[in-house]
N, CA, C and O atoms as a CHARMM CRD file, in Angstrom:
* protein
*
  216
    1    1 UNK  N    199.24600 201.49500  11.66400 PROA 1      0.00000
    2    1 UNK  CA   200.58700 201.17000  11.54300 PROA 1      0.00000
    3    1 UNK  C    201.52600 201.49100  12.70200 PROA 1      0.00000
    4    1 UNK  O    201.24200 202.32700  13.56100 PROA 1      0.00000
    5    2 UNK  N    202.46200 200.90900  12.68700 PROA 2      0.00000
    6    2 UNK  CA   203.69500 201.33300  13.87300 PROA 2      0.00000
    7    2 UNK  C    204.77000 201.66800  12.94000 PROA 2      0.00000
    8    2 UNK  O    204.90400 201.10800  11.85200 PROA 2      0.00000
    9    3 UNK  N    205.43900 202.47900  13.33100 PROA 3      0.00000
   10    3 UNK  CA   206.73200 202.91300  12.95800 PROA 3      0.00000
   11    3 UNK  C    208.07300 201.89200  13.75800 PROA 3      0.00000
   12    3 UNK  O    208.36600 202.04200  14.94500 PROA 3      0.00000
   13    4 UNK  N    208.58200 201.14200  13.07900 PROA 4      0.00000
   14    4 UNK  CA   209.46800 200.30400  13.86000 PROA 4      0.00000
   15    4 UNK  C    211.05900 200.71200  13.35900 PROA 4      0.00000
   16    4 UNK  O    211.33900 201.10200  12.22600 PROA 4      0.00000
   17    5 UNK  N    211.90200 200.54900  14.33900 PROA 5      0.00000
   18    5 UNK  CA   213.37200 201.24100  14.32500 PROA 5      0.00000
   19    5 UNK  C    214.27500 199.92000  14.72500 PROA 5      0.00000
   20    5 UNK  O    214.25900 199.29200  15.78300 PROA 5      0.00000
   21    6 UNK  N    214.93300 199.73600  13.74400 PROA 6      0.00000
   22    6 UNK  CA   215.96500 198.38400  13.78100 PROA 6      0.00000
   23    6 UNK  C    217.02600 199.20500  14.96900 PROA 6      0.00000
   24    6 UNK  O    217.28100 200.40800  14.91300 PROA 6      0.00000
   25    7 UNK  N    217.58900 198.19800  16.09300 PROA 7      0.00000
   26    7 UNK  CA   218.39100 198.49800  16.95200 PROA 7      0.00000
   27    7 UNK  C    219.94000 198.36700  16.35500 PROA 7      0.00000
   28    7 UNK  O    220.89600 199.01100  16.78500 PROA 7      0.00000
   29    8 UNK  N    219.97500 197.56900  15.46600 PROA 8      0.00000
   30    8 UNK  CA   221.26600 197.54800  15.02700 PROA 8      0.00000
   31    8 UNK  C    221.90900 198.40200  13.76200 PROA 8      0.00000
   32    8 UNK  O    223.10600 198.68500  13.72500 PROA 8      0.00000
   33    9 UNK  N    221.09700 198.72600  12.87100 PROA 9      0.00000
   34    9 UNK  CA   221.30500 199.41100  11.86100 PROA 9      0.00000
   35    9 UNK  C    220.68200 201.01000  11.59400 PROA 9      0.00000
   36    9 UNK  O    221.16700 201.94700  10.96000 PROA 9      0.00000
   37   10 UNK  N    219.60000 200.90900  12.24100 PROA 10     0.00000
   38   10 UNK  CA   218.75700 202.09900  12.28800 PROA 10     0.00000
   39   10 UNK  C    217.50300 202.26800  11.32700 PROA 10     0.00000
   40   10 UNK  O    216.69100 203.19200  11.39300 PROA 10     0.00000
   41   11 UNK  N    217.48700 201.18800  10.40000 PROA 11     0.00000
   42   11 UNK  CA   216.33900 201.10500   9.36200 PROA 11     0.00000
   43   11 UNK  C    215.28600 201.22800  10.13700 PROA 11     0.00000
   44   11 UNK  O    215.23700 200.82900  11.30000 PROA 11     0.00000
   45   12 UNK  N    214.28300 201.85200   9.45900 PROA 12     0.00000
   46   12 UNK  CA   212.71200 202.19400   9.91600 PROA 12     0.00000
   47   12 UNK  C    211.85200 201.80900   8.80400 PROA 12     0.00000
   48   12 UNK  O    212.11100 202.02100   7.61900 PROA 12     0.00000
   49   13 UNK  N    210.65100 201.14000   9.33100 PROA 13     0.00000
   50   13 UNK  CA   209.65200 200.62100   8.42600 PROA 13     0.00000
   51   13 UNK  C    208.36400 200.70600   9.19800 PROA 13     0.00000
   52   13 UNK  O    208.36600 200.68000  10.42800 PROA 13     0.00000
   53   14 UNK  N    207.19100 200.81500   8.43800 PROA 14     0.00000
   54   14 UNK  CA   205.85500 200.79000   9.12400 PROA 14     0.00000
   55   14 UNK  C    205.37000 199.51000   8.70700 PROA 14     0.00000
   56   14 UNK  O    205.39700 199.02100   7.57700 PROA 14     0.00000
   57   15 UNK  N    204.87500 198.98500   9.88500 PROA 15     0.00000
   58   15 UNK  CA   204.32200 197.59300   9.91600 PROA 15     0.00000
   59   15 UNK  C    203.50900 197.44600  11.11400 PROA 15     0.00000
   60   15 UNK  O    203.72600 198.16300  12.09100 PROA 15     0.00000
   61   16 UNK  N    202.44600 196.43200  11.10700 PROA 16     0.00000
   62   16 UNK  CA   201.60800 196.07300  12.55300 PROA 16     0.00000
   63   16 UNK  C    202.48600 195.40700  13.45700 PROA 16     0.00000
   64   16 UNK  O    202.29300 195.43200  14.67200 PROA 16     0.00000
   65   17 UNK  N    203.55800 194.74100  12.85500 PROA 17     0.00000
   66   17 UNK  CA   204.26400 194.01200  13.96300 PROA 17     0.00000
   67   17 UNK  C    205.71700 194.09300  13.32300 PROA 17     0.00000
   68   17 UNK  O    205.83500 194.18000  12.10100 PROA 17     0.00000
   69   18 UNK  N    206.97300 194.05900  14.28200 PROA 18     0.00000
   70   18 UNK  CA   208.17000 194.25300  13.65000 PROA 18     0.00000
   71   18 UNK  C    208.42500 192.74300  12.87800 PROA 18     0.00000
   72   18 UNK  O    207.83200 191.71500  13.20400 PROA 18     0.00000
   73   19 UNK  N    209.32100 192.83000  11.91200 PROA 19     0.00000
   74   19 UNK  CA   209.73700 191.45800  11.40800 PROA 19     0.00000
   75   19 UNK  C    210.69600 190.86100  12.26000 PROA 19     0.00000
   76   19 UNK  O    211.26900 191.45800  13.17200 PROA 19     0.00000
   77   20 UNK  N    210.91400 189.33000  11.86100 PROA 20     0.00000
   78   20 UNK  CA   211.92100 188.51400  12.53600 PROA 20     0.00000
   79   20 UNK  C    213.31000 189.10200  11.96900 PROA 20     0.00000
   80   20 UNK  O    214.21800 189.13200  12.80100 PROA 20     0.00000
   81   21 UNK  N    213.58400 189.53400  10.78700 PROA 21     0.00000
   82   21 UNK  CA   214.84000 189.64900  10.23600 PROA 21     0.00000
   83   21 UNK  C    214.51200 191.24600   9.78900 PROA 21     0.00000
   84   21 UNK  O    213.42800 191.61300   9.33500 PROA 21     0.00000
   85   22 UNK  N    215.74100 192.15700  10.02600 PROA 22     0.00000
   86   22 UNK  CA   215.73200 193.52700   9.47200 PROA 22     0.00000
   87   22 UNK  C    215.91000 193.25100   7.79200 PROA 22     0.00000
   88   22 UNK  O    216.67000 192.42000   7.29500 PROA 22     0.00000
   89   23 UNK  N    215.21000 193.96400   7.23000 PROA 23     0.00000
   90   23 UNK  CA   215.14000 193.84100   5.42700 PROA 23     0.00000
   91   23 UNK  C    216.12100 194.62300   5.11100 PROA 23     0.00000
   92   23 UNK  O    216.36500 194.68300   3.90600 PROA 23     0.00000
   93   24 UNK  N    217.06400 195.53400   6.14200 PROA 24     0.00000
   94   24 UNK  CA   218.11600 196.38600   5.40700 PROA 24     0.00000
   95   24 UNK  C    219.53800 195.40500   5.81200 PROA 24     0.00000
   96   24 UNK  O    220.26700 194.90400   4.95600 PROA 24     0.00000
   97   25 UNK  N    219.73300 195.26700   7.29500 PROA 25     0.00000
   98   25 UNK  CA   220.88300 194.51900   7.35300 PROA 25     0.00000
   99   25 UNK  C    220.87800 193.03700   7.36100 PROA 25     0.00000
  100   25 UNK  O    221.95900 192.46300   7.50100 PROA 25     0.00000
  101   26 UNK  N    219.68900 192.28900   7.21600 PROA 26     0.00000
  102   26 UNK  CA   219.44300 191.02500   7.12000 PROA 26     0.00000
  103   26 UNK  C    219.92600 190.23700   8.64200 PROA 26     0.00000
  104   26 UNK  O    220.27300 189.05700   8.59100 PROA 26     0.00000
  105   27 UNK  N    219.91800 190.79800   9.64500 PROA 27     0.00000
  106   27 UNK  CA   220.26700 190.41600  10.85300 PROA 27     0.00000
  107   27 UNK  C    218.98100 189.87700  11.66700 PROA 27     0.00000
  108   27 UNK  O    217.93900 190.23200  11.11600 PROA 27     0.00000
  109   28 UNK  N    218.82000 189.25100  12.62400 PROA 28     0.00000
  110   28 UNK  CA   217.93800 189.05700  13.58100 PROA 28     0.00000
  111   28 UNK  C    218.09200 190.02400  14.56500 PROA 28     0.00000
  112   28 UNK  O    218.82100 189.70700  15.50500 PROA 28     0.00000
  113   29 UNK  N    217.50000 191.30600  14.58200 PROA 29     0.00000
  114   29 UNK  CA   217.49100 192.28900  15.55800 PROA 29     0.00000
  115   29 UNK  C    216.18300 192.73600  16.16800 PROA 29     0.00000
  116   29 UNK  O    215.06900 192.43100  15.74200 PROA 29     0.00000
  117   30 UNK  N    216.53600 193.74400  17.55900 PROA 30     0.00000
  118   30 UNK  CA   215.15900 193.80700  17.94200 PROA 30     0.00000
  119   30 UNK  C    214.91700 195.27400  17.53200 PROA 30     0.00000
  120   30 UNK  O    215.73600 196.18700  17.42000 PROA 30     0.00000
  121   31 UNK  N    213.66900 195.26800  17.35100 PROA 31     0.00000
  122   31 UNK  CA   213.06800 196.55800  16.98500 PROA 31     0.00000
  123   31 UNK  C    212.11000 197.32200  17.83500 PROA 31     0.00000
  124   31 UNK  O    211.19200 196.80900  18.47500 PROA 31     0.00000
  125   32 UNK  N    212.41500 198.66600  17.78500 PROA 32     0.00000
  126   32 UNK  CA   212.01400 199.78000  18.93800 PROA 32     0.00000
  127   32 UNK  C    210.90900 200.45500  18.39400 PROA 32     0.00000
  128   32 UNK  O    211.12600 201.02200  17.32300 PROA 32     0.00000
  129   33 UNK  N    209.64500 200.54600  18.92000 PROA 33     0.00000
  130   33 UNK  CA   208.56700 201.24800  18.49000 PROA 33     0.00000
  131   33 UNK  C    208.92500 202.65200  18.53500 PROA 33     0.00000
  132   33 UNK  O    209.03500 203.20800  19.62800 PROA 33     0.00000
  133   34 UNK  N    209.15800 203.40800  17.22400 PROA 34     0.00000
  134   34 UNK  CA   209.45000 204.89500  17.35200 PROA 34     0.00000
  135   34 UNK  C    208.43700 205.60100  16.82900 PROA 34     0.00000
  136   34 UNK  O    208.66700 206.58900  16.13100 PROA 34     0.00000
  137   35 UNK  N    207.08400 205.14800  17.12300 PROA 35     0.00000
  138   35 UNK  CA   206.10700 205.86800  16.36400 PROA 35     0.00000
  139   35 UNK  C    205.63100 207.46300  16.61800 PROA 35     0.00000
  140   35 UNK  O    205.12200 208.29100  15.86200 PROA 35     0.00000
  141   36 UNK  N    206.15000 207.52200  18.45200 PROA 36     0.00000
  142   36 UNK  CA   205.83700 208.72700  18.88600 PROA 36     0.00000
  143   36 UNK  C    207.09000 209.23100  19.54300 PROA 36     0.00000
  144   36 UNK  O    207.82000 208.60100  20.30800 PROA 36     0.00000
  145   37 UNK  N    207.20600 210.32900  19.17200 PROA 37     0.00000
  146   37 UNK  CA   208.39200 211.09700  20.06500 PROA 37     0.00000
  147   37 UNK  C    207.97600 212.12300  20.95100 PROA 37     0.00000
  148   37 UNK  O    208.87600 212.78200  21.47400 PROA 37     0.00000
  149   38 UNK  N    206.84600 212.38500  21.21800 PROA 38     0.00000
  150   38 UNK  CA   206.18800 213.43300  21.95100 PROA 38     0.00000
  151   38 UNK  C    206.15000 212.80900  23.56600 PROA 38     0.00000
  152   38 UNK  O    205.88600 211.63000  23.79800 PROA 38     0.00000
  153   39 UNK  N    206.45900 213.81000  24.61700 PROA 39     0.00000
  154   39 UNK  CA   206.21400 213.08400  25.95300 PROA 39     0.00000
  155   39 UNK  C    205.04700 212.83900  26.49100 PROA 39     0.00000
  156   39 UNK  O    204.83700 212.20900  27.52700 PROA 39     0.00000
  157   40 UNK  N    204.18300 213.40300  25.69800 PROA 40     0.00000
  158   40 UNK  CA   202.70300 213.25700  26.23800 PROA 40     0.00000
  159   40 UNK  C    201.88800 212.16700  25.27800 PROA 40     0.00000
  160   40 UNK  O    200.68100 211.97100  25.41500 PROA 40     0.00000
  161   41 UNK  N    202.71400 211.47600  24.27900 PROA 41     0.00000
  162   41 UNK  CA   201.91100 210.61400  23.49200 PROA 41     0.00000
  163   41 UNK  C    201.56600 209.35500  24.29100 PROA 41     0.00000
  164   41 UNK  O    202.45100 208.65800  24.78600 PROA 41     0.00000
  165   42 UNK  N    200.12800 209.04900  24.41800 PROA 42     0.00000
  166   42 UNK  CA   199.93100 208.08900  25.23200 PROA 42     0.00000
  167   42 UNK  C    200.56100 207.93100  26.78100 PROA 42     0.00000
  168   42 UNK  O    200.64600 206.89200  27.43600 PROA 42     0.00000
  169   43 UNK  N    200.93500 209.15300  27.12400 PROA 43     0.00000
  170   43 UNK  CA   201.58300 209.00300  28.62300 PROA 43     0.00000
  171   43 UNK  C    203.06900 209.10300  28.65100 PROA 43     0.00000
  172   43 UNK  O    203.63600 209.95500  29.33400 PROA 43     0.00000
  173   44 UNK  N    203.71900 208.21500  27.89300 PROA 44     0.00000
  174   44 UNK  CA   205.13200 207.99500  27.89100 PROA 44     0.00000
  175   44 UNK  C    205.78700 207.91000  26.42000 PROA 44     0.00000
  176   44 UNK  O    205.24000 207.27200  25.52100 PROA 44     0.00000
  177   45 UNK  N    206.86300 208.52400  26.26500 PROA 45     0.00000
  178   45 UNK  CA   207.55000 208.40600  25.26100 PROA 45     0.00000
  179   45 UNK  C    208.06800 207.05000  25.08500 PROA 45     0.00000
  180   45 UNK  O    208.17400 206.29300  26.05000 PROA 45     0.00000
  181   46 UNK  N    208.46000 206.64100  23.66700 PROA 46     0.00000
  182   46 UNK  CA   208.83900 205.51800  23.38500 PROA 46     0.00000
  183   46 UNK  C    210.37100 205.37100  23.59400 PROA 46     0.00000
  184   46 UNK  O    210.93300 204.39300  24.08500 PROA 46     0.00000
  185   47 UNK  N    210.85600 206.32400  23.21100 PROA 47     0.00000
  186   47 UNK  CA   212.39000 206.52400  23.26800 PROA 47     0.00000
  187   47 UNK  C    212.80500 206.54500  24.80500 PROA 47     0.00000
  188   47 UNK  O    212.26000 207.28200  25.62700 PROA 47     0.00000
  189   48 UNK  N    213.90300 205.59200  25.12100 PROA 48     0.00000
  190   48 UNK  CA   214.09800 205.71600  26.59300 PROA 48     0.00000
  191   48 UNK  C    215.17700 207.31900  26.89100 PROA 48     0.00000
  192   48 UNK  O    215.42800 207.76600  28.01100 PROA 48     0.00000
  193   49 UNK  N    215.64300 207.91300  25.59300 PROA 49     0.00000
  194   49 UNK  CA   216.59700 208.91300  25.79600 PROA 49     0.00000
  195   49 UNK  C    215.76000 210.41000  25.97000 PROA 49     0.00000
  196   49 UNK  O    216.26300 211.49400  26.26400 PROA 49     0.00000
  197   50 UNK  N    214.40600 210.12200  25.70600 PROA 50     0.00000
  198   50 UNK  CA   213.59800 211.27000  25.75100 PROA 50     0.00000
  199   50 UNK  C    212.97700 211.16600  27.20900 PROA 50     0.00000
  200   50 UNK  O    212.45800 210.16500  27.70300 PROA 50     0.00000
  201   51 UNK  N    213.11800 212.22700  27.70200 PROA 51     0.00000
  202   51 UNK  CA   212.39700 212.25900  29.27600 PROA 51     0.00000
  203   51 UNK  C    211.33500 212.77000  29.41800 PROA 51     0.00000
  204   51 UNK  O    211.23400 213.95100  29.08700 PROA 51     0.00000
  205   52 UNK  N    210.27700 212.12900  29.90900 PROA 52     0.00000
  206   52 UNK  CA   208.95600 212.46200  29.95200 PROA 52     0.00000
  207   52 UNK  C    208.67500 212.93900  31.25300 PROA 52     0.00000
  208   52 UNK  O    209.33700 212.33800  32.09800 PROA 52     0.00000
  209   53 UNK  N    207.88700 213.85200  31.73600 PROA 53     0.00000
  210   53 UNK  CA   207.09900 214.46300  33.11400 PROA 53     0.00000
  211   53 UNK  C    206.17600 213.44200  33.61600 PROA 53     0.00000
  212   53 UNK  O    205.05000 213.31500  33.13400 PROA 53     0.00000
  213   54 UNK  N    206.69600 212.58100  34.74000 PROA 54     0.00000
  214   54 UNK  CA   205.86800 211.88000  35.32900 PROA 54     0.00000
  215   54 UNK  C    204.81900 212.54900  36.26700 PROA 54     0.00000
  216   54 UNK  O    203.99100 211.85700  36.85900 PROA 54     0.00000
């Protein structure tokens, strides 16, 4: 399972794929994969604010 973060309200949920509509804010939002926040997770961090070493 992947942990998904709503780009609008910050709601997180675990699912294989992100939903079409956020269960919390009921908006058509984009979801960000926030499963891994370590720079060496699969080579790159999923959060653009975390700087990994290339």
